[in-house]
N, C-alpha and C positions, 0 to 999 in steps of 0.2 A: 504493500500500500504506500503510495507516494505521500509526501508531506501535506499536500493540499487535501487529499482525501482523508488523511488522518485528522486534520484540523476540522474538516466538515463533519466528520463522525463525532469528534469531541463536542463540536458546536451543537449538534442534534441532541447528544446526551445531556449537555449542560442545559439546553432549553427544556427538555423533558423533566429534568430534576427541578428546575426553577418553577415550572408550572405546578408540580405537585406541592412544592414548598409554599407557593403563594396560596394554595387552598388551605393548607394547614395554618398559615399565618393569618388568614382571614378569621379562622376560629379563635386562634390565640389572642389576637388583638381585639377582636369583637367581644370575647368574654371578659377580657381585662377592662375594657371600657364600661361594660355593663356592671362589673363589680366595683369599679372606681366610682361610678355614679351612686352606688348603694352604700358604700362604706364611708363613715364619717371622716372628716378631714383629720381629726385627732387620733384616729385608730392606728395602732402600730402596724396593722396589715397594709396600710397604704404604701409604706416604703417598699415592701415586697412586690406589691402590684405594680408600682411605678418601675421597679427594676425589670419585671417581666415585660411590661409594655415597651420600655426602651430597648430591651433585647429584641423584641419583635420588630421594632423599627430598624434596628441594625441588620437583622436578618432580611428584611425587605430590601435594604440597600444591596445586600449580597445577591439576592435573587435577581434584582435589576441588572447587576453586573453579569450574571450568568446568562440572562436572556439576551443582553446586548452582545455577548460573546458568540451566541448561537444565531444571531439574526442573519437572514439571507436576503432581506429586501433592501431597497434603497431608502436612505433617510430622506426626510422632507426638508430640502435645503431652500432657504429663503434669505434675503438680506436681513442681517441682524446687527444690533449694537452690542458689542462684547462688553462694554462698560455696564449696560443695563443687565446683561446676564450675570455679571459678577455681583452687582448690587442685589439682584433678586436672590442670588444663592448665598449671600452673606449670612443671613439668619440661620439657614439650614446648616451651613458650615460651622457656625459658632456652637450649635447644639451638638454636632458630631465631634468637634474637637475637644470639648470639655473645658473646664476652668483652668487647667494647667498650661493650656496653649493659647497664646495671644494671637489674634488675627488682625493684620494690618492690610489695608488696601491703598494702593497708589495708582490712580486712574488718570490717564491722559485725556483731557477734555476734547482734544482734536483727533481722537482715535477714529480711523476709517472703518467703514462697514465691511463685513465679510459675508460670504454666502455659505450658510451652514445650518444644521438642525440645532435650534436653541436648546432643546432638551438634551441632546447628546453632548453639547458643549458644557452644559451644567454637569453632566455625568463626568466629563473630563476633569472639571474643577474639583468635584467631589473626590474622585479617585486620587488626584494629585495631592489634595489636602490631607486625606486620610493616610496616604503613604508618607507624607512629610511628618504628620503627627507621630506615626509609629517609629520614625527615625529619631524622635526626641522623647524617650521614655521618662526622662526627668522634667519634661516641660521645655518650652522654648517659644520662639516666635515664627509665625508663618506670614510671609508677605506676598500678597497677590498684586502684581503690577501689570499694567497695560501700556503699550506704546506703539508708535508707528516705526517701521524699519524699511528704509530704502536700500536695497542691495545692488551694488554696482559690481561689474567684473573687477576683481582685484582682491585686496586684503580682507575687506569685511565679508565678502562672499565665502572665502575660505574659512573664516572663523566659525561659522555655523553650518557649513556644508550646504548652503542654500544657493540656488541658481539666481541670476539677476532678476529683480522684480521688486514690487511694492507689497509689503506685508504688514499685517497687524499682529502684534505679539502679546501673548498672555504668559507671564512668567510666575512661577510659584517657587519662592525661596524659603528654605528652612535653616535653622541653626543647629541641625542635628549632627550625628556622628560622621556623616559623609560615607563615601564608598571609594574603594580602590578602582583602578582602571579595569581590571578583569571583571569585577562585579557590575560596574556601570555598563560594560559592553553587553551584558545579558539581561538587563532589567526589562526589556520589552518582550522577552520570550514567554509564551504562554506557560503558566504553571511554575515558572521559576520564582523562587522566593528565598530570602535569607532569614525569614522568621522561623520561630520554633514550630514544631508540628502542632497543628490545631490552631495556629495564630494567624494564618493567612492562606489564601488560595493561589497567589501568584497570577491572578487574572487582571488585577487593577490596571497596571501599566500597559499590558498587552492590549487591553480594551482602549486605553487612551491612544496608543499608537494606531490602532485600527481605525478609530473614529476620525482622527486627524488626517490620516493618509487618505481616507475615502473622501474627505472634504477638500482634497488637493493641497494639504499642508504638510508640515513636518514637525517632529518633536526632537529637541536636542537636550541632552543631559550634561550638566557640568557639576563635578563633585570631586572633592578631595577628602581623605580621612581626616577627621577632626575639624573640618572647615565647612560643613553643611553641604547642601545640594540645591541646585537650581534646575528646575525643569521648565524649558521654554517651548511654548507652542506657537508656531508660525502659520498663519493662514493668509492666503492671497487677499489683498484689499480689492474692493470693488470701486471702480472709478465712476463718479457722476451719479451715484445712487445713494439716496439718504438712508442712513441706518435706522432700524426700528426694532424694538424687542418683539419677538414672536414666541408665543407659548408653544411648548412641545405638545404634539397630539396625544402623547402617552401620559401627560400630566393632568390629573383630574382638576377641574375648576373648583374654586372655593365654594362649597355648597351653601345654599341658603339655610336659614334656621329650620330645624325639623318641623314639618307640618304634618297634620293627620289627614287621613282620607277614609272614604267609605267604599271605594271600588273593590272589585274582586280581582285578585292576582293569582295567576298560576305560576308556581316556581318549579322549574325542572332542573335538577342538579343531582348527579350520581353520587357525589360525596355526601354521606349522610349528615355529618356534623355541620358542614356548610349549609346544607338545605335546612336543617333545623334552626340554625342561627338566623338565616334570612327570614324564615317563617316567623320566628319569635319576634324579630325586630319589626316586621310588617304588621303583625297582629297587635303589638304594643302601640303602634301608630294608628290603629283603627281599621285596618284593611281586613277583608275576608280573604283568606289564603287557602288555596288548594296546592298540593305538592305532589310531585312525581319524580321517580328516580331515573326515568328514561323517556325518550320521545314516544315510544309505543305506549307506555303507561299513561302519558299525558293525553294522547289521542283517545285512549279508552275512557279516561275521566271526562273528556269533553263530549264523547258520544253518549255517555250515560247520564250526564248532568243536565238539568234544565236551567241551571244558573248561568247567565251570560258572563263571559270573561272579559275584563277590561284591559288587562295587561299580562303579557307573557314575559317572565324573567327566566332566561335559559342560559345554561353554560354552553359554550361553543363546542367543547369536546364532550361527547356523550357516547355511551355504548350503543351500537346499532346506528340508527339515524342520528346525525349530529344536530347541533342547535340551529345552524344556518338552514339546513334542509327542513327542520321542523317549522321554523318561522315562515319559510317559503310555502310550505304545505298549508299552514293555517291561514296565511294571508289570502289564499285563493278561495277559501271556504268560509272563513270567519273574518270578513274585511274590517270589522270595527276593532279587532284585537291589535293593540300596539305591542311592540317587542323591545325589550332591553336585554342585550347580550352581556354576559360576564365571563371572564376567563382569567387564568393565571398567565396566559400568553399575552404578547403585546397587542395593543389595540388594532394594529394593522393586519392581524390574523395571519401572519406569514406562516406560522407553524400549523394552523388549522387547515391550510390549503383550500380555503373557501373564499368566495367573493361575495361580500355582503351588498345589499342594496344601498344606493347612495344615501348618506345621512343616517345610517344605522346608529342607534344609541349604544354606547359601550361603557361598561364599568369594569375597571381593572382590579383584580385581586392583588394584594389584600385591600379591603375597603372598610370604612368605619360605618357605624349605624347612621351617623349624620350624612356621610357621603351617599349611602344607599337611599336614605329618605329624600335627599335633595334631588338625586337623579330620577327617582320614581316620579316625583312631582313634576320635574322638568319634562319627562316623556308624556305623562298624562295631560299636561297642559297643552300639548299639540293636538289632542284628540278632536277638539271642536273644529280646528282649521282643516284637518284632513277629512273629517266627515262632511264638512261643507263642500269639499271639492269632489266628493264622490256621489254620484246620483243614486238615490235610493232604489230606483228601478233597476240599476245595473249591479249594485252591491247591497243585497238585503241585509238588514240590521243584525239578524241572527239566523242560524241554521239549526235544524232539529237533530242532525246527526253529522258526524265527521267521518269521511271515508278513511280506511286504513291506508298506510303509505303506498301500497300497490293497487289501491282501488281506483275506480274511474274518476277523472276530474269532473268538477261541476261544469256542466255544459254552459258555455257562454259567459262564465264568470270572469270578469276582468281581473287583471293583476293589480292589486291594491298596494298601497305603500306600507312599508315597515319602517318606522322611525327609529 
């Protein structure tokens, strides 16, 4: 097996592991949030719950790294303002770094725009910052600096190995123990790490190199033992285009305050604990909830039930018929049913191998109760708009039975939207 095939195989394995971990983390963080809401602030149990919750957040960062390592699709590249990305990531970085590490930002106000995926650049910053923190076990200072760099043929091109051009630079400096030349030469190798067993995966810097290279840039490392390390990310500047911050499609929007509802929701999820957690969250918010462990079970429920379903919440990866096929099947026979997909895979569904209808709503695992509630209300709020666009004569409001997956399609039924 060649190196490329080996990396692809490791990527698929990493993606599968991350998918399963995200389902588990949904349960862990969801139950922690529920307990934290019930336990008094003065209870000694809150400290333990906070530790579990923070560990869950750190594990979510790791699964995001694994998923990015296994991604096969193209990132969504747009003109972005690197200074805005750094500013937006500062609060998250401060939480990840802890009190023993000081974070300083030095941003060039004249920094040029670059074409990149903002969410992936944020992941680059996170990985570089965590790597720098781990190089300072006794604490220290991390400085994130941005600047423009014009490289001309000659001395300054040789200093970073860059070809002539105009670049925007993001540098992460630490005051840690530094590296020797042999170690620095291997830092971008997948699974290479100098950390103790169980303390690191060796994926962080390889993911950084992969993201930056795919964006047309380059990463340079400067380090000496006892003198810290500087990781410099160079991205080609865009000329004549105003920079603007762009949110990553994988980043969930800040949810609205939790609101209650009275609609009927069908939850289809093969992971029992995830299904029960979603069911309990929705019922606590006033919804009527039906649940199924597979698409076939869900179709049986709909065929036997007289109660109209307002919303289908389904995992993308299911045994037998998958979530995308289930939503497509239902949209032809029960046009008023809206759909919210959820998965531990990225929102672009690269690993599921499915193409969703345009505008499909998606909730990434792990998610919180507030995130679930906000997304559910967001999807249900579109119901009136869609129903108004579909003629009642063409799309009846409800059906008395649902055909099985291999049954005949409803004659003349138009393809209705899934949001």
